[in-house]
PDB file of N, CA, C and O in Angstrom:
ATOM      1  N   UNK A   1     -60.478 -19.262 -22.997  1.00  0.00           N
ATOM      2  CA  UNK A   1     -59.337 -19.318 -23.607  1.00  0.00           C
ATOM      3  C   UNK A   1     -58.402 -18.118 -23.656  1.00  0.00           C
ATOM      4  O   UNK A   1     -57.207 -18.127 -23.359  1.00  0.00           O
ATOM      5  N   UNK A   2     -59.185 -17.003 -24.109  1.00  0.00           N
ATOM      6  CA  UNK A   2     -58.534 -15.589 -24.338  1.00  0.00           C
ATOM      7  C   UNK A   2     -58.074 -15.203 -22.881  1.00  0.00           C
ATOM      8  O   UNK A   2     -56.991 -14.646 -22.707  1.00  0.00           O
ATOM      9  N   UNK A   3     -58.858 -15.489 -21.914  1.00  0.00           N
ATOM     10  CA  UNK A   3     -58.526 -15.009 -20.470  1.00  0.00           C
ATOM     11  C   UNK A   3     -57.290 -15.762 -20.067  1.00  0.00           C
ATOM     12  O   UNK A   3     -56.382 -15.096 -19.569  1.00  0.00           O
ATOM     13  N   UNK A   4     -57.134 -17.004 -20.206  1.00  0.00           N
ATOM     14  CA  UNK A   4     -56.039 -17.825 -19.836  1.00  0.00           C
ATOM     15  C   UNK A   4     -54.791 -17.367 -20.530  1.00  0.00           C
ATOM     16  O   UNK A   4     -53.752 -17.434 -19.872  1.00  0.00           O
ATOM     17  N   UNK A   5     -54.737 -16.950 -21.658  1.00  0.00           N
ATOM     18  CA  UNK A   5     -53.602 -16.303 -22.474  1.00  0.00           C
ATOM     19  C   UNK A   5     -53.213 -15.086 -21.749  1.00  0.00           C
ATOM     20  O   UNK A   5     -52.042 -14.914 -21.412  1.00  0.00           O
ATOM     21  N   UNK A   6     -54.230 -14.149 -21.469  1.00  0.00           N
ATOM     22  CA  UNK A   6     -53.930 -12.846 -20.930  1.00  0.00           C
ATOM     23  C   UNK A   6     -53.391 -13.116 -19.554  1.00  0.00           C
ATOM     24  O   UNK A   6     -52.410 -12.469 -19.186  1.00  0.00           O
ATOM     25  N   UNK A   7     -53.912 -13.971 -18.790  1.00  0.00           N
ATOM     26  CA  UNK A   7     -53.258 -14.191 -17.403  1.00  0.00           C
ATOM     27  C   UNK A   7     -52.008 -14.695 -17.469  1.00  0.00           C
ATOM     28  O   UNK A   7     -51.148 -14.248 -16.710  1.00  0.00           O
ATOM     29  N   UNK A   8     -51.699 -15.745 -18.421  1.00  0.00           N
ATOM     30  CA  UNK A   8     -50.320 -16.189 -18.664  1.00  0.00           C
ATOM     31  C   UNK A   8     -49.468 -15.108 -19.098  1.00  0.00           C
ATOM     32  O   UNK A   8     -48.308 -15.087 -18.686  1.00  0.00           O
ATOM     33  N   UNK A   9     -49.885 -14.213 -19.869  1.00  0.00           N
ATOM     34  CA  UNK A   9     -48.902 -12.991 -20.271  1.00  0.00           C
ATOM     35  C   UNK A   9     -48.725 -12.229 -19.117  1.00  0.00           C
ATOM     36  O   UNK A   9     -47.604 -11.745 -18.963  1.00  0.00           O
ATOM     37  N   UNK A  10     -49.653 -11.992 -18.193  1.00  0.00           N
ATOM     38  CA  UNK A  10     -49.458 -11.134 -17.126  1.00  0.00           C
ATOM     39  C   UNK A  10     -48.548 -11.735 -16.150  1.00  0.00           C
ATOM     40  O   UNK A  10     -47.762 -11.041 -15.504  1.00  0.00           O
ATOM     41  N   UNK A  11     -48.634 -13.075 -16.016  1.00  0.00           N
ATOM     42  CA  UNK A  11     -47.748 -13.690 -15.020  1.00  0.00           C
ATOM     43  C   UNK A  11     -46.448 -13.849 -15.505  1.00  0.00           C
ATOM     44  O   UNK A  11     -45.477 -13.724 -14.759  1.00  0.00           O
ATOM     45  N   UNK A  12     -46.342 -14.133 -16.780  1.00  0.00           N
ATOM     46  CA  UNK A  12     -44.803 -14.081 -17.374  1.00  0.00           C
ATOM     47  C   UNK A  12     -44.240 -12.725 -17.500  1.00  0.00           C
ATOM     48  O   UNK A  12     -43.018 -12.584 -17.560  1.00  0.00           O
ATOM     49  N   UNK A  13     -45.075 -11.677 -17.546  1.00  0.00           N
ATOM     50  CA  UNK A  13     -44.506 -10.327 -17.498  1.00  0.00           C
ATOM     51  C   UNK A  13     -44.095  -9.990 -16.051  1.00  0.00           C
ATOM     52  O   UNK A  13     -43.049  -9.379 -15.828  1.00  0.00           O
ATOM     53  N   UNK A  14     -44.853 -10.357 -15.157  1.00  0.00           N
ATOM     54  CA  UNK A  14     -44.421 -10.137 -13.621  1.00  0.00           C
ATOM     55  C   UNK A  14     -43.124 -10.977 -13.244  1.00  0.00           C
ATOM     56  O   UNK A  14     -42.300 -10.511 -12.457  1.00  0.00           O
ATOM     57  N   UNK A  15     -42.980 -12.119 -13.776  1.00  0.00           N
ATOM     58  CA  UNK A  15     -41.885 -12.857 -13.581  1.00  0.00           C
ATOM     59  C   UNK A  15     -40.645 -12.280 -14.160  1.00  0.00           C
ATOM     60  O   UNK A  15     -39.598 -12.238 -13.514  1.00  0.00           O
ATOM     61  N   UNK A  16     -40.757 -11.830 -15.393  1.00  0.00           N
ATOM     62  CA  UNK A  16     -39.658 -11.262 -16.043  1.00  0.00           C
ATOM     63  C   UNK A  16     -39.205  -9.899 -15.441  1.00  0.00           C
ATOM     64  O   UNK A  16     -38.038  -9.522 -15.550  1.00  0.00           O
ATOM     65  N   UNK A  17     -40.178  -9.157 -14.789  1.00  0.00           N
ATOM     66  CA  UNK A  17     -40.016  -7.995 -14.216  1.00  0.00           C
ATOM     67  C   UNK A  17     -39.250  -8.235 -12.939  1.00  0.00           C
ATOM     68  O   UNK A  17     -38.306  -7.492 -12.674  1.00  0.00           O
ATOM     69  N   UNK A  18     -39.558  -9.135 -12.197  1.00  0.00           N
ATOM     70  CA  UNK A  18     -39.075  -9.652 -10.861  1.00  0.00           C
ATOM     71  C   UNK A  18     -37.658 -10.001 -11.150  1.00  0.00           C
ATOM     72  O   UNK A  18     -36.766  -9.513 -10.456  1.00  0.00           O
ATOM     73  N   UNK A  19     -37.398 -10.803 -12.117  1.00  0.00           N
ATOM     74  CA  UNK A  19     -35.955 -11.284 -12.667  1.00  0.00           C
ATOM     75  C   UNK A  19     -35.177 -10.054 -12.872  1.00  0.00           C
ATOM     76  O   UNK A  19     -34.099  -9.950 -12.288  1.00  0.00           O
ATOM     77  N   UNK A  20     -35.607  -9.095 -13.648  1.00  0.00           N
ATOM     78  CA  UNK A  20     -34.776  -7.983 -13.949  1.00  0.00           C
ATOM     79  C   UNK A  20     -34.546  -7.171 -12.722  1.00  0.00           C
ATOM     80  O   UNK A  20     -33.426  -6.723 -12.477  1.00  0.00           O
ATOM     81  N   UNK A  21     -35.589  -6.964 -11.927  1.00  0.00           N
ATOM     82  CA  UNK A  21     -35.199  -6.116 -10.777  1.00  0.00           C
ATOM     83  C   UNK A  21     -34.263  -6.872  -9.756  1.00  0.00           C
ATOM     84  O   UNK A  21     -33.437  -6.292  -9.051  1.00  0.00           O
ATOM     85  N   UNK A  22     -34.463  -8.087  -9.756  1.00  0.00           N
ATOM     86  CA  UNK A  22     -33.475  -8.953  -8.823  1.00  0.00           C
ATOM     87  C   UNK A  22     -32.066  -8.926  -9.330  1.00  0.00           C
ATOM     88  O   UNK A  22     -31.109  -8.948  -8.557  1.00  0.00           O
ATOM     89  N   UNK A  23     -31.945  -8.879 -10.601  1.00  0.00           N
ATOM     90  CA  UNK A  23     -30.580  -8.817 -10.996  1.00  0.00           C
ATOM     91  C   UNK A  23     -29.975  -7.459 -11.211  1.00  0.00           C
ATOM     92  O   UNK A  23     -28.855  -7.163 -10.795  1.00  0.00           O
ATOM     93  N   UNK A  24     -30.757  -6.652 -11.873  1.00  0.00           N
ATOM     94  CA  UNK A  24     -30.273  -5.246 -12.250  1.00  0.00           C
ATOM     95  C   UNK A  24     -30.685  -4.072 -11.332  1.00  0.00           C
ATOM     96  O   UNK A  24     -30.293  -2.921 -11.522  1.00  0.00           O
ATOM     97  N   UNK A  25     -31.445  -4.417 -10.397  1.00  0.00           N
ATOM     98  CA  UNK A  25     -32.132  -3.211  -9.528  1.00  0.00           C
ATOM     99  C   UNK A  25     -31.070  -2.537  -8.570  1.00  0.00           C
ATOM    100  O   UNK A  25     -29.885  -2.871  -8.582  1.00  0.00           O
ATOM    101  N   UNK A  26     -31.515  -1.699  -7.855  1.00  0.00           N
ATOM    102  CA  UNK A  26     -30.538  -0.945  -7.070  1.00  0.00           C
ATOM    103  C   UNK A  26     -30.070  -2.031  -5.825  1.00  0.00           C
ATOM    104  O   UNK A  26     -28.936  -2.027  -5.347  1.00  0.00           O
ATOM    105  N   UNK A  27     -31.023  -2.841  -5.449  1.00  0.00           N
ATOM    106  CA  UNK A  27     -30.542  -3.751  -4.515  1.00  0.00           C
ATOM    107  C   UNK A  27     -30.424  -5.210  -4.994  1.00  0.00           C
ATOM    108  O   UNK A  27     -30.477  -6.178  -4.235  1.00  0.00           O
ATOM    109  N   UNK A  28     -30.256  -5.275  -6.362  1.00  0.00           N
ATOM    110  CA  UNK A  28     -30.169  -6.550  -7.018  1.00  0.00           C
ATOM    111  C   UNK A  28     -28.781  -7.351  -6.889  1.00  0.00           C
ATOM    112  O   UNK A  28     -27.879  -6.954  -6.151  1.00  0.00           O
ATOM    113  N   UNK A  29     -28.704  -8.320  -7.542  1.00  0.00           N
ATOM    114  CA  UNK A  29     -27.486  -9.322  -7.388  1.00  0.00           C
ATOM    115  C   UNK A  29     -26.313  -8.570  -7.989  1.00  0.00           C
ATOM    116  O   UNK A  29     -25.227  -8.721  -7.429  1.00  0.00           O
ATOM    117  N   UNK A  30     -26.373  -7.872  -8.929  1.00  0.00           N
ATOM    118  CA  UNK A  30     -25.209  -7.183  -9.450  1.00  0.00           C
ATOM    119  C   UNK A  30     -24.675  -6.059  -8.538  1.00  0.00           C
ATOM    120  O   UNK A  30     -23.466  -5.883  -8.388  1.00  0.00           O
ATOM    121  N   UNK A  31     -25.593  -5.323  -7.951  1.00  0.00           N
ATOM    122  CA  UNK A  31     -25.247  -4.331  -6.868  1.00  0.00           C
ATOM    123  C   UNK A  31     -24.693  -4.870  -5.698  1.00  0.00           C
ATOM    124  O   UNK A  31     -23.851  -4.271  -5.029  1.00  0.00           O
ATOM    125  N   UNK A  32     -25.230  -6.212  -5.370  1.00  0.00           N
ATOM    126  CA  UNK A  32     -24.683  -7.001  -4.209  1.00  0.00           C
ATOM    127  C   UNK A  32     -23.242  -7.258  -4.612  1.00  0.00           C
ATOM    128  O   UNK A  32     -22.384  -6.929  -3.794  1.00  0.00           O
ATOM    129  N   UNK A  33     -22.890  -7.755  -5.665  1.00  0.00           N
ATOM    130  CA  UNK A  33     -21.570  -8.279  -6.017  1.00  0.00           C
ATOM    131  C   UNK A  33     -20.687  -7.032  -6.027  1.00  0.00           C
ATOM    132  O   UNK A  33     -19.593  -7.142  -5.474  1.00  0.00           O
ATOM    133  N   UNK A  34     -21.012  -5.866  -6.578  1.00  0.00           N
ATOM    134  CA  UNK A  34     -20.295  -4.682  -6.493  1.00  0.00           C
ATOM    135  C   UNK A  34     -20.097  -4.288  -5.057  1.00  0.00           C
ATOM    136  O   UNK A  34     -18.982  -3.903  -4.703  1.00  0.00           O
ATOM    137  N   UNK A  35     -21.003  -4.348  -4.282  1.00  0.00           N
ATOM    138  CA  UNK A  35     -20.769  -3.813  -2.789  1.00  0.00           C
ATOM    139  C   UNK A  35     -19.645  -4.819  -2.098  1.00  0.00           C
ATOM    140  O   UNK A  35     -18.721  -4.405  -1.398  1.00  0.00           O
ATOM    141  N   UNK A  36     -19.894  -6.261  -2.430  1.00  0.00           N
ATOM    142  CA  UNK A  36     -18.933  -7.177  -1.750  1.00  0.00           C
ATOM    143  C   UNK A  36     -17.504  -6.853  -2.429  1.00  0.00           C
ATOM    144  O   UNK A  36     -16.518  -6.904  -1.694  1.00  0.00           O
ATOM    145  N   UNK A  37     -17.361  -6.566  -3.608  1.00  0.00           N
ATOM    146  CA  UNK A  37     -15.934  -6.141  -4.120  1.00  0.00           C
ATOM    147  C   UNK A  37     -15.456  -4.798  -3.510  1.00  0.00           C
ATOM    148  O   UNK A  37     -14.260  -4.615  -3.284  1.00  0.00           O
ATOM    149  N   UNK A  38     -16.356  -3.899  -3.257  1.00  0.00           N
ATOM    150  CA  UNK A  38     -15.833  -2.708  -2.563  1.00  0.00           C
ATOM    151  C   UNK A  38     -15.477  -2.956  -1.205  1.00  0.00           C
ATOM    152  O   UNK A  38     -14.494  -2.393  -0.725  1.00  0.00           O
ATOM    153  N   UNK A  39     -16.243  -3.818  -0.474  1.00  0.00           N
ATOM    154  CA  UNK A  39     -15.780  -4.049   0.859  1.00  0.00           C
ATOM    155  C   UNK A  39     -14.416  -4.933   1.022  1.00  0.00           C
ATOM    156  O   UNK A  39     -13.670  -4.818   1.995  1.00  0.00           O
ATOM    157  N   UNK A  40     -14.204  -5.782  -0.007  1.00  0.00           N
ATOM    158  CA  UNK A  40     -12.932  -6.322  -0.053  1.00  0.00           C
ATOM    159  C   UNK A  40     -11.838  -5.330  -0.382  1.00  0.00           C
ATOM    160  O   UNK A  40     -10.771  -5.399   0.228  1.00  0.00           O
ATOM    161  N   UNK A  41     -12.024  -4.485  -1.237  1.00  0.00           N
ATOM    162  CA  UNK A  41     -11.028  -3.359  -1.599  1.00  0.00           C
ATOM    163  C   UNK A  41     -10.757  -2.545  -0.287  1.00  0.00           C
ATOM    164  O   UNK A  41      -9.604  -2.370   0.108  1.00  0.00           O
ATOM    165  N   UNK A  42     -11.793  -2.076   0.344  1.00  0.00           N
ATOM    166  CA  UNK A  42     -11.745  -1.269   1.669  1.00  0.00           C
ATOM    167  C   UNK A  42     -11.078  -1.972   2.737  1.00  0.00           C
ATOM    168  O   UNK A  42     -10.266  -1.402   3.465  1.00  0.00           O
ATOM    169  N   UNK A  43     -11.395  -3.215   2.863  1.00  0.00           N
ATOM    170  CA  UNK A  43     -10.774  -4.008   3.823  1.00  0.00           C
ATOM    171  C   UNK A  43      -9.281  -4.198   3.590  1.00  0.00           C
ATOM    172  O   UNK A  43      -8.523  -4.082   4.553  1.00  0.00           O
ATOM    173  N   UNK A  44      -8.812  -4.479   2.397  1.00  0.00           N
ATOM    174  CA  UNK A  44      -7.593  -4.526   2.041  1.00  0.00           C
ATOM    175  C   UNK A  44      -6.795  -3.081   2.222  1.00  0.00           C
ATOM    176  O   UNK A  44      -5.657  -3.031   2.689  1.00  0.00           O
ATOM    177  N   UNK A  45      -7.441  -2.067   1.850  1.00  0.00           N
ATOM    178  CA  UNK A  45      -6.749  -0.794   2.179  1.00  0.00           C
ATOM    179  C   UNK A  45      -6.601  -0.487   3.685  1.00  0.00           C
ATOM    180  O   UNK A  45      -5.621   0.117   4.122  1.00  0.00           O
ATOM    181  N   UNK A  46      -7.561  -0.904   4.421  1.00  0.00           N
ATOM    182  CA  UNK A  46      -7.653  -0.696   5.713  1.00  0.00           C
ATOM    183  C   UNK A  46      -6.346  -1.331   6.414  1.00  0.00           C
ATOM    184  O   UNK A  46      -5.540  -0.735   7.129  1.00  0.00           O
ATOM    185  N   UNK A  47      -6.336  -2.667   6.039  1.00  0.00           N
ATOM    186  CA  UNK A  47      -5.118  -3.587   6.617  1.00  0.00           C
ATOM    187  C   UNK A  47      -3.760  -2.809   6.200  1.00  0.00           C
ATOM    188  O   UNK A  47      -2.862  -2.662   7.028  1.00  0.00           O
ATOM    189  N   UNK A  48      -3.653  -2.318   4.873  1.00  0.00           N
ATOM    190  CA  UNK A  48      -2.482  -1.693   4.507  1.00  0.00           C
ATOM    191  C   UNK A  48      -2.094  -0.440   5.426  1.00  0.00           C
ATOM    192  O   UNK A  48      -0.976  -0.235   5.899  1.00  0.00           O
ATOM    193  N   UNK A  49      -3.276   0.389   5.593  1.00  0.00           N
ATOM    194  CA  UNK A  49      -2.957   1.540   6.440  1.00  0.00           C
ATOM    195  C   UNK A  49      -2.793   1.159   7.826  1.00  0.00           C
ATOM    196  O   UNK A  49      -2.045   1.898   8.464  1.00  0.00           O
ATOM    197  N   UNK A  50      -3.347   0.113   8.493  1.00  0.00           N
ATOM    198  CA  UNK A  50      -3.069  -0.243   9.774  1.00  0.00           C
ATOM    199  C   UNK A  50      -1.585  -0.634   9.905  1.00  0.00           C
ATOM    200  O   UNK A  50      -0.963  -0.356  10.930  1.00  0.00           O
ATOM    201  N   UNK A  51      -0.966  -1.337   8.775  1.00  0.00           N
ATOM    202  CA  UNK A  51       0.383  -1.703   8.890  1.00  0.00           C
ATOM    203  C   UNK A  51       1.355  -0.479   8.855  1.00  0.00           C
ATOM    204  O   UNK A  51       2.391  -0.432   9.519  1.00  0.00           O
ATOM    205  N   UNK A  52       0.894   0.562   7.969  1.00  0.00           N
ATOM    206  CA  UNK A  52       1.747   1.745   8.053  1.00  0.00           C
ATOM    207  C   UNK A  52       1.667   2.511   9.357  1.00  0.00           C
ATOM    208  O   UNK A  52       2.627   3.130   9.815  1.00  0.00           O
ATOM    209  N   UNK A  53       0.497   2.442   9.922  1.00  0.00           N
ATOM    210  CA  UNK A  53       0.444   3.096  11.293  1.00  0.00           C
ATOM    211  C   UNK A  53       1.411   2.383  12.313  1.00  0.00           C
ATOM    212  O   UNK A  53       2.101   3.010  13.118  1.00  0.00           O
ATOM    213  N   UNK A  54       1.394   1.061  12.205  1.00  0.00           N
ATOM    214  CA  UNK A  54       2.231   0.339  13.140  1.00  0.00           C
ATOM    215  C   UNK A  54       3.771   0.689  12.897  1.00  0.00           C
ATOM    216  O   UNK A  54       4.516   0.852  13.863  1.00  0.00           O
ATOM    217  N   UNK A  55       4.241   0.803  11.551  1.00  0.00           N
ATOM    218  CA  UNK A  55       5.533   1.012  11.137  1.00  0.00           C
ATOM    219  C   UNK A  55       5.916   2.575  11.717  1.00  0.00           C
ATOM    220  O   UNK A  55       7.001   2.908  12.194  1.00  0.00           O
ATOM    221  N   UNK A  56       4.878   3.313  11.561  1.00  0.00           N
ATOM    222  CA  UNK A  56       5.256   4.725  11.922  1.00  0.00           C
ATOM    223  C   UNK A  56       5.187   4.892  13.523  1.00  0.00           C
ATOM    224  O   UNK A  56       5.821   5.805  14.053  1.00  0.00           O
ATOM    225  N   UNK A  57       4.490   4.090  14.210  1.00  0.00           N
ATOM    226  CA  UNK A  57       4.587   4.012  15.625  1.00  0.00           C
ATOM    227  C   UNK A  57       5.912   3.566  16.073  1.00  0.00           C
ATOM    228  O   UNK A  57       6.528   4.109  16.991  1.00  0.00           O
ATOM    229  N   UNK A  58       6.392   2.418  15.302  1.00  0.00           N
ATOM    230  CA  UNK A  58       7.710   1.923  15.721  1.00  0.00           C
ATOM    231  C   UNK A  58       8.828   2.780  15.307  1.00  0.00           C
ATOM    232  O   UNK A  58       9.867   2.744  15.966  1.00  0.00           O
ATOM    233  N   UNK A  59       8.720   3.573  14.248  1.00  0.00           N
ATOM    234  CA  UNK A  59       9.577   4.707  13.854  1.00  0.00           C
ATOM    235  C   UNK A  59       9.774   5.846  14.954  1.00  0.00           C
ATOM    236  O   UNK A  59      10.825   6.426  15.227  1.00  0.00           O
ATOM    237  N   UNK A  60       8.466   6.036  15.542  1.00  0.00           N
ATOM    238  CA  UNK A  60       8.335   7.167  16.545  1.00  0.00           C
ATOM    239  C   UNK A  60       8.994   6.608  17.773  1.00  0.00           C
ATOM    240  O   UNK A  60       9.703   7.383  18.415  1.00  0.00           O
ATOM    241  N   UNK A  61       8.863   5.400  18.179  1.00  0.00           N
ATOM    242  CA  UNK A  61       9.426   4.740  19.374  1.00  0.00           C
ATOM    243  C   UNK A  61      10.962   4.757  19.085  1.00  0.00           C
ATOM    244  O   UNK A  61      11.711   5.245  19.931  1.00  0.00           O
ATOM    245  N   UNK A  62      11.418   4.283  18.015  1.00  0.00           N
ATOM    246  CA  UNK A  62      12.861   4.238  17.890  1.00  0.00           C
ATOM    247  C   UNK A  62      13.501   5.637  17.745  1.00  0.00           C
ATOM    248  O   UNK A  62      14.683   5.827  18.031  1.00  0.00           O
ATOM    249  N   UNK A  63      12.735   6.547  17.321  1.00  0.00           N
ATOM    250  CA  UNK A  63      13.462   7.920  17.160  1.00  0.00           C
ATOM    251  C   UNK A  63      13.534   8.607  18.452  1.00  0.00           C
ATOM    252  O   UNK A  63      14.275   9.581  18.579  1.00  0.00           O
ATOM    253  N   UNK A  64      12.752   8.129  19.510  1.00  0.00           N
ATOM    254  CA  UNK A  64      12.857   8.656  20.813  1.00  0.00           C
ATOM    255  C   UNK A  64      14.062   7.852  21.646  1.00  0.00           C
ATOM    256  O   UNK A  64      14.563   8.257  22.695  1.00  0.00           O
ATOM    257  N   UNK A  65      14.321   6.950  21.131  1.00  0.00           N
ATOM    258  CA  UNK A  65      15.497   5.893  21.690  1.00  0.00           C
ATOM    259  C   UNK A  65      16.775   6.436  21.496  1.00  0.00           C
ATOM    260  O   UNK A  65      17.183   6.597  20.346  1.00  0.00           O
ATOM    261  N   UNK A  66      17.658   6.827  22.741  1.00  0.00           N
ATOM    262  CA  UNK A  66      18.939   7.299  22.388  1.00  0.00           C
ATOM    263  C   UNK A  66      19.791   6.116  21.705  1.00  0.00           C
ATOM    264  O   UNK A  66      20.702   6.457  20.951  1.00  0.00           O
ATOM    265  N   UNK A  67      19.579   4.908  21.897  1.00  0.00           N
ATOM    266  CA  UNK A  67      20.459   4.003  21.220  1.00  0.00           C
ATOM    267  C   UNK A  67      20.354   4.082  19.721  1.00  0.00           C
ATOM    268  O   UNK A  67      21.331   4.062  18.972  1.00  0.00           O
ATOM    269  N   UNK A  68      18.989   4.182  19.302  1.00  0.00           N
ATOM    270  CA  UNK A  68      18.755   4.185  17.905  1.00  0.00           C
ATOM    271  C   UNK A  68      19.246   5.417  17.297  1.00  0.00           C
ATOM    272  O   UNK A  68      19.772   5.387  16.185  1.00  0.00           O
ATOM    273  N   UNK A  69      19.112   6.463  17.935  1.00  0.00           N
ATOM    274  CA  UNK A  69      19.713   7.782  17.516  1.00  0.00           C
ATOM    275  C   UNK A  69      21.267   7.669  17.297  1.00  0.00           C
ATOM    276  O   UNK A  69      21.743   8.166  16.276  1.00  0.00           O
ATOM    277  N   UNK A  70      22.004   7.094  18.128  1.00  0.00           N
ATOM    278  CA  UNK A  70      23.383   6.739  18.131  1.00  0.00           C
ATOM    279  C   UNK A  70      23.771   5.852  16.958  1.00  0.00           C
ATOM    280  O   UNK A  70      24.769   6.106  16.284  1.00  0.00           O
ATOM    281  N   UNK A  71      22.966   4.790  16.710  1.00  0.00           N
ATOM    282  CA  UNK A  71      23.179   3.882  15.695  1.00  0.00           C
ATOM    283  C   UNK A  71      23.103   4.537  14.298  1.00  0.00           C
ATOM    284  O   UNK A  71      23.915   4.293  13.405  1.00  0.00           O
ATOM    285  N   UNK A  72      22.058   5.392  14.180  1.00  0.00           N
ATOM    286  CA  UNK A  72      21.780   6.103  12.948  1.00  0.00           C
ATOM    287  C   UNK A  72      22.937   7.102  12.596  1.00  0.00           C
ATOM    288  O   UNK A  72      23.406   7.208  11.463  1.00  0.00           O
ATOM    289  N   UNK A  73      23.353   7.835  13.703  1.00  0.00           N
ATOM    290  CA  UNK A  73      24.423   8.749  13.569  1.00  0.00           C
ATOM    291  C   UNK A  73      25.797   8.052  13.146  1.00  0.00           C
ATOM    292  O   UNK A  73      26.561   8.590  12.344  1.00  0.00           O
ATOM    293  N   UNK A  74      26.029   6.951  13.677  1.00  0.00           N
ATOM    294  CA  UNK A  74      27.267   6.174  13.428  1.00  0.00           C
ATOM    295  C   UNK A  74      27.246   5.548  12.052  1.00  0.00           C
ATOM    296  O   UNK A  74      28.246   5.584  11.334  1.00  0.00           O
ATOM    297  N   UNK A  75      26.042   4.939  11.656  1.00  0.00           N
ATOM    298  CA  UNK A  75      26.041   4.242  10.416  1.00  0.00           C
ATOM    299  C   UNK A  75      25.812   5.095   9.273  1.00  0.00           C
ATOM    300  O   UNK A  75      26.553   4.993   8.295  1.00  0.00           O
ATOM    301  N   UNK A  76      24.882   5.909   9.295  1.00  0.00           N
ATOM    302  CA  UNK A  76      24.317   6.654   8.185  1.00  0.00           C
ATOM    303  C   UNK A  76      25.108   8.011   8.072  1.00  0.00           C
ATOM    304  O   UNK A  76      25.404   8.504   6.984  1.00  0.00           O
ATOM    305  N   UNK A  77      25.374   8.479   9.087  1.00  0.00           N
ATOM    306  CA  UNK A  77      26.071  10.044   9.056  1.00  0.00           C
ATOM    307  C   UNK A  77      27.448   9.859   9.392  1.00  0.00           C
ATOM    308  O   UNK A  77      28.095  10.897   9.528  1.00  0.00           O
ATOM    309  N   UNK A  78      28.044   8.771   9.557  1.00  0.00           N
ATOM    310  CA  UNK A  78      29.477   8.563   9.696  1.00  0.00           C
ATOM    311  C   UNK A  78      30.031   9.479  10.806  1.00  0.00           C
ATOM    312  O   UNK A  78      31.029  10.175  10.618  1.00  0.00           O
ATOM    313  N   UNK A  79      29.330   9.456  12.006  1.00  0.00           N
ATOM    314  CA  UNK A  79      29.642  10.359  13.074  1.00  0.00           C
ATOM    315  C   UNK A  79      30.373   9.523  14.009  1.00  0.00           C
ATOM    316  O   UNK A  79      30.309   8.300  13.884  1.00  0.00           O
ATOM    317  N   UNK A  80      31.142  10.118  15.041  1.00  0.00           N
ATOM    318  CA  UNK A  80      31.693   9.278  16.147  1.00  0.00           C
ATOM    319  C   UNK A  80      31.690  10.072  17.342  1.00  0.00           C
ATOM    320  O   UNK A  80      31.514  11.283  17.213  1.00  0.00           O
ATOM    321  N   UNK A  81      31.866   9.552  18.553  1.00  0.00           N
ATOM    322  CA  UNK A  81      31.953  10.084  19.760  1.00  0.00           C
ATOM    323  C   UNK A  81      33.342  10.775  19.959  1.00  0.00           C
ATOM    324  O   UNK A  81      34.299  10.233  19.407  1.00  0.00           O
ATOM    325  N   UNK A  82      33.538  11.807  20.618  1.00  0.00           N
ATOM    326  CA  UNK A  82      34.972  12.218  20.873  1.00  0.00           C
ATOM    327  C   UNK A  82      35.816  11.171  21.487  1.00  0.00           C
ATOM    328  O   UNK A  82      35.417  10.599  22.501  1.00  0.00           O
ATOM    329  N   UNK A  83      36.904  10.891  20.972  1.00  0.00           N
ATOM    330  CA  UNK A  83      37.786   9.904  21.701  1.00  0.00           C
ATOM    331  C   UNK A  83      37.611   8.599  20.992  1.00  0.00           C
ATOM    332  O   UNK A  83      38.506   7.769  21.156  1.00  0.00           O
ATOM    333  N   UNK A  84      36.666   8.312  20.282  1.00  0.00           N
ATOM    334  CA  UNK A  84      36.360   6.977  19.428  1.00  0.00           C
ATOM    335  C   UNK A  84      37.465   6.929  18.486  1.00  0.00           C
ATOM    336  O   UNK A  84      37.880   7.980  17.995  1.00  0.00           O
ATOM    337  N   UNK A  85      38.028   5.701  18.159  1.00  0.00           N
ATOM    338  CA  UNK A  85      38.902   5.611  17.174  1.00  0.00           C
ATOM    339  C   UNK A  85      38.099   4.839  15.958  1.00  0.00           C
ATOM    340  O   UNK A  85      37.449   3.826  16.215  1.00  0.00           O
ATOM    341  N   UNK A  86      38.169   5.318  14.753  1.00  0.00           N
ATOM    342  CA  UNK A  86      37.438   4.723  13.674  1.00  0.00           C
ATOM    343  C   UNK A  86      38.370   4.155  12.716  1.00  0.00           C
ATOM    344  O   UNK A  86      39.362   4.752  12.298  1.00  0.00           O
ATOM    345  N   UNK A  87      37.997   2.909  12.361  1.00  0.00           N
ATOM    346  CA  UNK A  87      38.715   2.055  11.399  1.00  0.00           C
ATOM    347  C   UNK A  87      37.985   1.916  10.176  1.00  0.00           C
ATOM    348  O   UNK A  87      36.798   1.596  10.242  1.00  0.00           O
ATOM    349  N   UNK A  88      38.602   2.137   8.926  1.00  0.00           N
ATOM    350  CA  UNK A  88      38.145   1.972   7.749  1.00  0.00           C
ATOM    351  C   UNK A  88      38.636   0.768   7.043  1.00  0.00           C
ATOM    352  O   UNK A  88      39.858   0.687   6.911  1.00  0.00           O
ATOM    353  N   UNK A  89      37.882  -0.201   6.555  1.00  0.00           N
ATOM    354  CA  UNK A  89      38.398  -1.218   5.875  1.00  0.00           C
ATOM    355  C   UNK A  89      38.400  -0.961   4.331  1.00  0.00           C
ATOM    356  O   UNK A  89      37.447  -0.496   3.706  1.00  0.00           O
ATOM    357  N   UNK A  90      39.638  -1.340   3.793  1.00  0.00           N
ATOM    358  CA  UNK A  90      39.895  -0.938   2.435  1.00  0.00           C
ATOM    359  C   UNK A  90      39.750  -2.394   1.647  1.00  0.00           C
ATOM    360  O   UNK A  90      40.259  -3.435   2.062  1.00  0.00           O
ATOM    361  N   UNK A  91      38.985  -2.279   0.473  1.00  0.00           N
ATOM    362  CA  UNK A  91      38.947  -3.592  -0.227  1.00  0.00           C
ATOM    363  C   UNK A  91      40.215  -3.442  -1.300  1.00  0.00           C
ATOM    364  O   UNK A  91      40.507  -2.398  -1.883  1.00  0.00           O
ATOM    365  N   UNK A  92      40.832  -4.592  -1.416  1.00  0.00           N
ATOM    366  CA  UNK A  92      41.913  -4.729  -2.519  1.00  0.00           C
ATOM    367  C   UNK A  92      41.445  -5.369  -3.650  1.00  0.00           C
ATOM    368  O   UNK A  92      42.192  -5.550  -4.611  1.00  0.00           O
TER     369      UNK A  92
END
């Protein structure tokens, strides 16, 4: 009788220890959930950085294009070629 109680306590202690390690250990369920969240955040940041890289590549491509340079000069810098006539619209 006393041996069976001791064995039961040992088994229950081992089960409790196993459950604790499974949940809170270095490779437990909580650590796994944290890693999955970290992966999600890193993947999101990676996608944002890839979008920024694409935008910068497009900007570089456009900045080497003479048509784009002329468009910026005319629209943003209010420049014109020699001989061009400029018309300004006045709002009433």
